[in-house]
C-alpha positions in Angstrom: 202.2 205.9 179.7 205.2 203.8 180.5 205.0 200.6 182.6 207.1 202.1 185.4 204.6 205.0 185.8 201.6 202.8 185.9 203.3 200.3 188.4 204.2 203.2 190.7 200.7 204.6 190.5 199.2 201.3 191.4 201.4 200.8 194.4 200.6 204.3 195.6 196.9 203.6 195.2 197.2 200.4 197.3 199.2 202.2 200.0 196.9 205.2 200.3 194.8 205.1 203.4 191.1 204.6 203.0 188.8 207.4 204.3 187.4 206.8 207.7 183.7 206.6 208.3 183.1 210.1 209.7 179.7 209.2 211.3 181.1 206.9 214.0 180.3 208.4 217.4 177.8 210.8 216.0 174.0 210.7 216.2 171.5 212.2 213.8 168.5 214.2 215.0 165.7 213.7 212.4 163.7 216.6 213.7 166.5 219.2 213.2 168.4 217.3 210.5 171.6 217.8 212.6 174.5 215.5 213.3 175.9 215.8 216.9 178.1 213.8 219.3 176.1 212.5 222.2 179.2 212.1 224.4 179.6 215.9 224.4 175.9 216.8 224.8 174.9 214.4 227.6 173.1 212.2 225.1 170.7 214.8 223.9 170.4 216.9 220.7 171.8 220.4 221.4 169.1 222.1 219.3 165.9 220.4 220.4 166.8 218.3 223.4 165.7 215.0 221.9 167.5 211.9 223.4 170.0 210.3 221.0 169.2 206.7 219.8 170.6 203.9 222.0 172.9 202.8 219.3 175.0 206.0 219.5 176.1 205.6 223.1 179.8 206.6 223.5 182.5 204.1 224.6 183.9 204.1 228.1 187.2 205.7 226.9 185.5 208.5 225.0 184.9 210.4 228.2 188.5 210.4 229.3 190.4 213.6 228.6 193.4 212.6 226.5 195.7 215.2 228.1 195.5 213.2 231.4 196.6 210.1 229.6 199.6 212.0 228.4 200.4 213.2 231.9 200.1 209.6 233.2 202.4 208.4 230.4 205.0 211.0 231.3 204.8 210.1 235.0 205.4 206.4 234.2 208.4 207.3 232.0 209.8 209.5 234.8 209.5 206.6 237.3 211.2 204.3 234.8 214.0 206.7 234.2 214.5 207.1 238.0 214.7 203.4 238.4 217.4 203.2 235.6 219.4 206.0 237.1 219.3 204.5 240.6 220.2 201.1 239.3 223.2 202.5 237.4 224.3 204.6 240.4 224.3 201.7 242.9 225.7 199.0 240.6 228.4 200.8 238.9 
């Protein structure tokens, strides 16, 4: 292999994203051998009802529906655009 090919492959390997830990936010039920998200099941295993371990508690932002964050962002942008339009209308 040429040196250019090996150099490009090395750079691509360094730039490639590392896989995320897919168990973050999940809890494991040893009775059922089932992974679940306690934030969606009120902290209990959906199969047997066993309470999730304390270490798997969801963060405060995990309960917020992301669509409402988008609506809030659009509302803020609309107010900002209104301010710019009114400024340009009255000054110019």
